[in-house]
C-alpha positions as a printed Julia matrix, in Angstrom:
220×3 Matrix{Float64}:
 -81.71  -27.09   -1.05
 -81.96  -29.86    1.89
 -85.56  -29.97    1.35
 -85.57  -30.23   -2.31
 -83.03  -32.83   -2.24
 -83.79  -34.72    0.53
 -80.26  -35.38    1.1
 -77.03  -34.68    3.08
 -74.95  -31.76    2.23
 -72.28  -33.51   -0.4
 -75.16  -35.73   -1.96
 -77.33  -32.49   -2.45
 -74.75  -30.54   -4.35
 -73.9   -33.55   -6.11
 -77.29  -33.83   -7.17
 -77.81  -30.44   -8.25
 -74.5   -30.84  -10.44
 -71.69  -33.15   -9.93
 -69.05  -30.53  -10.34
 -70.32  -28.96   -7.22
 -69.93  -31.98   -5.1
 -66.58  -30.44   -3.88
 -68.9   -27.7    -2.44
 -70.95  -30.26   -0.38
 -67.44  -31.45    0.93
 -66.45  -27.86    1.92
 -69.64  -27.67    4.05
 -69.26  -31.14    5.81
 -65.53  -30.09    6.73
 -66.8   -26.79    8.36
 -68.71  -28.75   11.22
 -66.06  -31.0    11.36
 -63.17  -28.82   12.4
 -65.5   -26.94   14.68
 -66.16  -30.23   16.32
 -62.58  -30.32   17.5
 -63.5   -26.94   19.46
 -66.68  -28.28   20.91
 -64.87  -31.67   21.88
 -62.7   -29.72   24.27
 -65.1   -27.56   25.66
 -67.6   -30.67   25.91
 -65.07  -32.18   27.89
 -64.43  -29.52   30.3
 -68.36  -29.62   30.94
 -68.47  -33.35   31.17
 -65.82  -33.46   33.83
 -67.62  -30.62   35.77
 -70.84  -32.3    35.48
 -69.26  -35.58   36.99
 -67.8   -33.62   39.76
 -70.82  -31.69   40.89
 -73.06  -34.91   40.5
 -70.45  -36.94   42.76
 -70.24  -34.46   45.56
 -67.1   -32.7    44.93
 -68.65  -29.3    43.86
 -66.64  -27.28   46.69
 -63.37  -28.81   45.88
 -64.05  -27.65   42.04
 -64.39  -24.08   43.1
 -60.87  -24.09   44.34
 -58.83  -21.54   42.46
 -56.29  -24.01   40.76
 -58.92  -26.92   40.11
 -59.47  -25.97   36.57
 -55.82  -25.3    35.84
 -54.75  -28.54   36.92
 -57.4   -30.33   35.1
 -56.59  -28.54   31.72
 -52.94  -29.02   32.33
 -53.26  -32.81   33.0
 -51.85  -35.12   29.98
 -54.89  -37.74   30.19
 -57.78  -36.13   32.35
 -58.86  -33.5    29.31
 -58.42  -36.35   26.72
 -60.64  -39.2    28.44
 -63.36  -36.53   29.15
 -63.2   -35.3    25.64
 -63.44  -38.84   24.34
 -66.69  -39.53   26.55
 -68.29  -36.39   25.57
 -67.54  -37.28   21.89
 -68.68  -40.87   22.43
 -72.06  -39.35   23.84
 -72.47  -37.06   20.62
 -71.61  -39.66   17.93
 -74.51  -42.19   19.81
 -76.9   -38.97   19.43
 -76.03  -38.09   15.78
 -75.93  -41.72   14.8
 -79.65  -42.02   15.93
 -80.55  -39.29   13.53
 -82.26  -35.98   13.73
 -85.32  -37.14   14.91
 -84.78  -39.98   17.2
 -81.32  -38.24   18.28
 -81.03  -34.77   18.36
 -84.73  -33.88   18.27
 -85.57  -36.55   20.97
 -88.91  -35.24   22.65
 -87.01  -34.55   25.95
 -83.92  -33.11   24.63
 -84.15  -29.84   23.23
 -86.7   -28.64   25.8
 -84.65  -29.41   28.8
 -81.71  -27.51   27.08
 -83.91  -24.65   26.82
 -85.46  -24.78   30.25
 -81.76  -25.47   31.73
 -80.66  -22.25   29.99
 -83.69  -20.29   31.66
 -83.08  -21.84   35.17
 -79.34  -20.83   34.9
 -80.09  -17.42   33.66
 -82.73  -16.57   36.58
 -80.09  -18.25   39.05
 -77.18  -15.82   37.83
 -79.38  -13.07   38.63
 -79.5   -13.89   41.93
 -76.43  -13.98   43.07
 -74.44  -11.72   45.59
 -70.9   -11.76   46.52
 -68.86   -9.26   48.81
 -65.16   -8.46   47.89
 -62.0    -7.88   49.76
 -62.58   -4.29   50.09
 -66.46   -4.72   51.6
 -68.02   -4.19   48.24
 -71.19   -6.02   47.21
 -71.79   -7.33   43.69
 -75.09   -8.48   42.86
 -76.36  -10.49   39.8
 -78.73   -7.6    39.23
 -76.08   -5.17   38.79
 -74.37   -7.71   36.58
 -77.65   -7.67   34.27
 -77.71   -4.0    34.11
 -73.86   -4.02   33.09
 -74.69   -6.24   30.41
 -77.74   -3.99   28.91
 -75.94   -0.79   29.37
 -74.04    0.1    26.14
 -70.4     1.9    26.9
 -69.9     4.36   24.11
 -66.75    5.7    25.97
 -63.7     5.55   23.67
 -65.84    4.17   20.61
 -64.36    5.11   17.03
 -65.24    4.5    13.51
 -62.4     1.93   13.42
 -63.53    0.42   16.71
 -67.2     0.31   15.52
 -66.39   -1.57   12.37
 -64.71   -4.02   14.29
 -67.04   -4.7    16.67
 -69.65   -4.86   13.76
 -67.35   -7.65   11.9
 -67.39   -9.26   15.34
 -71.01   -9.43   15.68
 -71.44  -10.74   11.95
 -69.13  -13.22   12.74
 -70.9   -14.52   15.68
 -73.95  -14.1    13.59
 -72.44  -16.76   10.68
 -71.4   -19.05   13.37
 -74.7   -19.09   15.48
 -76.75  -19.3    12.39
 -74.62  -22.37   11.04
 -74.26  -20.33    7.77
 -72.05  -21.98    5.37
 -72.34  -24.97    7.11
 -73.91  -28.55    5.68
 -75.55  -28.74    8.72
 -78.64  -26.58    7.66
 -78.95  -28.43    4.59
 -79.25  -31.8     6.46
 -81.88  -30.32    8.77
 -83.62  -28.99    5.79
 -83.86  -32.67    4.34
 -86.49  -33.38    7.27
 -88.34  -30.14    6.74
 -91.71  -31.68    5.22
 -93.24  -29.54    2.14
 -95.87  -27.94    3.71
 -93.77  -26.22    6.0
 -93.55  -22.28    5.05
 -89.63  -21.79    4.84
 -90.13  -17.85    5.24
 -92.1   -18.27    8.47
 -89.55  -20.98    9.42
 -86.58  -18.76    9.01
 -88.43  -15.86   11.03
 -88.84  -18.53   14.09
 -85.07  -19.57   13.95
 -84.06  -15.84   13.97
 -86.46  -15.03   17.05
 -85.43  -17.96   18.87
 -81.43  -18.04   18.19
 -81.6   -14.34   19.25
 -83.73  -15.03   22.64
 -81.15  -17.87   23.3
 -78.05  -15.62   22.85
 -79.69  -13.21   25.12
 -80.37  -15.84   27.78
 -76.65  -17.04   27.16
 -75.51  -13.42   28.3
 -77.66  -13.4    31.24
 -76.24  -16.94   32.57
 -72.57  -15.69   32.12
 -71.98  -11.68   32.38
 -73.7   -11.11   35.78
 -72.17  -14.15   37.39
 -68.66  -13.07   35.97
 -69.42   -9.34   37.04
 -70.52  -10.62   40.55
 -67.16  -12.49   41.52
 -64.71  -10.64   39.29
 -66.18   -7.11   39.41
């Protein structure tokens, strides 16, 4: 739809059929609503990035640091606004000169790989003297646990996985229509779709490598 019309979501649906313009508005509103969630999380990340860069990483590791931050009446709002401001600047510059800037996407992917590898090297000894390693956490991440699995539980897991899939691939969002408007006519859409599926699954796997081993090491 995006490549055919060369327009954003609202304009694309309106061009196909004026009565369908409301569908474009709906696909536009979905990421707008999701952005409210990202603004909060992005504010947290911005806060910790500033803390790390200013040499306060040790203080940020304290148990009550995060709680005191998110319960503050001003600090989370300020950092969320900073995050939104940077995001707005990038989006304002467009897809090619903003989001797909030569260095931006590759740097993010490199960071994901580096943090995933670092997570595997972690080691922690708990109060009982038991040692937890990142490799153990990685194996825990990859090993299926079928204990207590019922048909009802399986269907719930399947539903959760499908929900994540829809969210991850931006299904029913105007984002993909907007991206599609930049796709050249000579690009094979089937091949491009397969590449998206592979990279999306690969990055999701690496995200698990970043999180699960680290949580396992420190929380068991």
